[in-house]
C-alpha positions in Angstrom: -73.3 97.9 -55.2 -72.6 98.5 -51.5 -71.2 94.9 -51.0 -68.9 95.3 -53.9 -67.6 98.5 -52.5 -67.0 96.9 -49.1 -65.1 94.0 -50.6 -63.0 96.4 -52.7 -62.1 98.4 -49.6 -61.3 95.2 -47.7 -59.1 94.0 -50.5 -57.3 97.4 -50.7 -56.8 97.2 -46.9 -55.4 93.7 -47.1 -53.0 94.7 -49.8 -51.9 97.7 -47.7 -51.7 97.7 -43.9 -53.6 94.5 -43.5 -50.7 92.4 -44.8 -48.5 93.4 -41.9 -51.3 92.8 -39.4 -51.8 89.2 -40.6 -48.0 88.6 -40.6 -47.9 89.8 -37.0 -50.7 87.5 -36.0 -49.0 84.5 -37.6 -45.7 85.2 -35.8 -47.5 85.7 -32.5 -49.4 82.5 -32.9 -46.2 80.6 -33.7 -44.4 82.1 -30.7 -47.3 81.3 -28.3 -47.5 77.7 -29.7 -43.7 77.3 -29.3 -43.8 78.6 -25.7 -46.5 76.2 -24.6 -44.7 73.3 -26.4 -41.4 74.1 -24.6 -43.2 74.3 -21.2 -44.8 70.9 -21.8 -41.5 69.3 -22.7 -39.6 70.8 -19.8 -42.4 70.1 -17.2 -42.7 66.5 -18.3 -39.0 65.9 -17.9 -38.8 67.6 -14.6 -41.7 65.6 -13.2 -40.1 62.2 -13.9 -38.0 60.8 -11.1 -34.6 59.5 -12.1 -34.4 55.7 -12.3 -33.3 54.2 -9.1 -33.6 57.4 -7.1 -35.9 55.9 -4.5 -34.5 52.3 -4.7 -33.2 50.8 -1.5 -31.5 47.5 -0.5 -32.4 45.7 2.7 -29.7 43.6 4.3 -30.9 40.9 6.7 -29.5 40.8 10.2 -26.3 38.6 10.6 -24.4 37.4 13.6 -20.7 38.1 14.1 -18.4 36.2 11.8 -14.8 36.0 10.9 -13.4 38.7 8.6 -13.9 38.0 4.9 -10.9 36.8 3.1 -9.2 39.5 0.9 -10.1 39.3 -2.7 -7.7 37.4 -4.8 -6.5 39.3 -7.9 -7.4 37.7 -11.1 -3.8 37.4 -12.1 -1.7 37.0 -8.9 2.0 37.5 -9.2 4.0 34.3 -9.8 6.7 33.7 -7.2 10.0 32.8 -8.6 11.2 29.5 -7.2 15.0 29.3 -7.0 16.3 26.4 -9.0 17.8 23.6 -6.9 21.5 23.0 -7.4 22.3 20.0 -9.5 23.0 16.8 -7.6 26.4 15.5 -8.4 26.5 11.8 -9.6 27.2 9.3 -6.9 30.6 7.9 -7.1 30.7 4.1 -7.5 31.6 2.3 -4.3 34.9 0.6 -4.3 34.7 -3.1 -4.8 37.4 -5.7 -4.7 38.7 -7.0 -7.9 37.8 -10.6 -7.1 34.8 -10.6 -4.7 34.2 -13.7 -2.7 31.4 -15.9 -4.1 28.2 -16.0 -2.1 27.6 -19.0 0.1 25.1 -21.5 -1.3 21.7 -21.1 0.3 21.5 -23.3 3.4 25.3 -23.9 3.2 27.1 -21.2 5.1 30.9 -21.5 5.7 31.8 -23.4 8.8 33.5 -20.5 10.5 30.4 -18.3 10.1 27.7 -20.9 10.8 29.5 -22.5 13.8 28.8 -26.1 12.6 31.1 -28.8 13.8 31.1 -30.2 10.3 29.5 -29.3 7.0 29.5 -33.0 5.9 26.2 -34.9 6.3 25.0 -38.5 5.7 21.8 -40.4 5.9 21.4 -42.0 9.4 19.9 -45.2 7.8 19.5 -46.4 4.2 16.0 -46.9 3.1 13.0 -45.4 1.2 11.2 -42.4 2.7 7.8 -43.7 3.8 6.4 -40.3 4.8 8.0 -36.9 3.9 8.5 -33.7 5.8 5.3 -31.6 5.5 4.6 -28.6 7.8 3.0 -26.2 5.3 0.5 -28.8 3.8 -1.4 -31.6 5.4 -0.6 -35.2 4.7 -2.4 -38.4 5.6 -1.4 -39.9 9.0 -1.4 -43.7 8.5 -1.7 -44.3 12.3 -4.6 -41.9 13.2 -6.2 -41.9 9.7 -6.5 -38.1 9.5 -4.7 -35.3 7.7 -2.1 -33.4 9.7 1.4 -31.9 9.4 4.5 -34.1 9.7 7.7 -32.5 11.1 10.3 -35.1 9.9 11.2 -38.0 7.6 10.1 -41.5 8.2 12.9 -43.6 6.7 12.2 -47.3 6.2 14.6 -49.6 8.1 14.2 -52.9 9.8 14.2 -53.2 13.6 17.7 -53.7 14.9 19.4 -51.7 12.1 22.1 -49.4 13.4 21.3 -45.7 13.4 24.2 -43.4 12.9 24.7 -39.6 13.4 24.1 -37.6 10.3 27.0 -35.3 11.1 29.6 -34.6 13.8 28.3 -33.1 17.1 27.5 -33.6 20.8 24.7 -35.6 22.3 22.5 -33.1 24.1 19.5 -35.3 25.1 18.7 -39.0 25.5 15.1 -39.6 26.8 11.8 -41.5 26.4 9.2 -39.5 24.5 5.5 -40.4 25.3 4.6 -40.4 21.6 7.9 -40.8 19.7 9.5 -43.4 21.9 13.3 -43.5 22.7 14.9 -40.3 21.3 18.5 -39.1 20.9 19.2 -35.5 20.1 22.6 -34.4 18.6 23.8 -30.8 18.6 25.8 -30.0 15.5 26.6 -26.4 16.4 25.3 -23.2 14.7 21.8 -23.8 16.1 21.4 -27.1 14.1 20.1 -30.2 15.9 19.1 -33.6 14.7 16.5 -35.8 16.5 16.4 -39.6 16.1 13.1 -41.1 17.3 11.5 -44.6 17.4 14.8 -46.1 18.6 15.1 -49.4 20.5 15.6 -49.0 24.3 19.1 -48.5 25.7 20.7 -46.3 23.0 24.5 -46.5 22.4 25.3 -43.0 23.6 24.7 -40.8 26.7 24.2 -37.1 27.1 27.5 -35.2 26.7 29.1 -37.7 24.3 30.9 -36.4 21.3 30.1 -38.2 18.1 31.6 -38.0 14.6 29.7 -38.3 11.4 28.6 -42.0 11.1 28.9 -42.6 14.8 26.5 -45.2 16.1 23.6 -43.7 18.2 21.5 -46.8 18.7 19.2 -49.2 16.7 15.8 -48.9 15.0 13.0 -50.0 17.4 9.2 -49.8 17.6 8.8 -47.5 20.6 6.9 -44.6 18.8 3.2 -45.3 19.6 2.3 -42.2 17.5 3.6 -44.0 14.3 2.7 -47.6 14.8 0.7 -47.5 11.6 3.9 -46.9 9.6 6.1 -49.8 8.8 9.4 -50.3 10.7 11.3 -47.0 10.3 13.5 -44.3 11.8 11.8 -40.9 12.5 14.3 -38.2 11.8 13.8 -34.5 12.5 16.1 -31.4 12.2 15.7 -28.0 13.9 17.5 -24.8 13.3 17.5 -22.3 16.2 14.5 -24.2 17.6 12.5 -24.2 14.4 11.7 -27.3 12.4 13.4 -27.5 9.1 13.4 -30.1 6.3 16.2 -32.7 6.9 16.6 -33.0 3.1 18.2 -29.5 3.2 21.2 -31.1 4.8 21.2 -34.8 3.6 23.0 -35.6 0.4 20.8 -36.3 -2.6 
């Protein structure tokens, strides 16, 4: 009976003033719990150092160097290049209505070349036994080897007259140790003709003037360097001191 009375009194108390006490305790508990929760959050955030706060960069020691080049902008300004003025078309050079024809190669006009005559003839009539060859080697019948040959060996019997291939002046008459009795005719313009392997006692002397076809001497056998070749005249031509092919002047 006593327990039932106590429980009834406790129930009446809870329905009366006790309700407000329990409500206060709940609010207080919630407030205290919220306070500690707030302190925990704020304290945790305050204790964390900001990222990179204590980071440091160490630069190694370097010697003196030239200043760094200024940075180039990603899109540098484009300079305007002034346009070049147009080039006027060149005026055609005046040309004569009837230009003079070019001289044939190897045949310059007499007044320009200085030749005493532009007419040429063969000094003897006969077959060419050995041709002019200074760029390629040919077989030497006398020495039996291959070598250059600076003239024409024209077949002719001993005693046959040798004539000048063109007009000119006799500049030399002499005995050559290899090519025998030799006569040299100067035709002007730097052109000279050489007649070798002649018989002794030629028909002309130094200083004589000869016309085309003038007799210079006779075919002999005095050229010991060409005794292996049949009886012949050895003919050479030079232009300004350089050997040239006699066929460039002789008629075909």
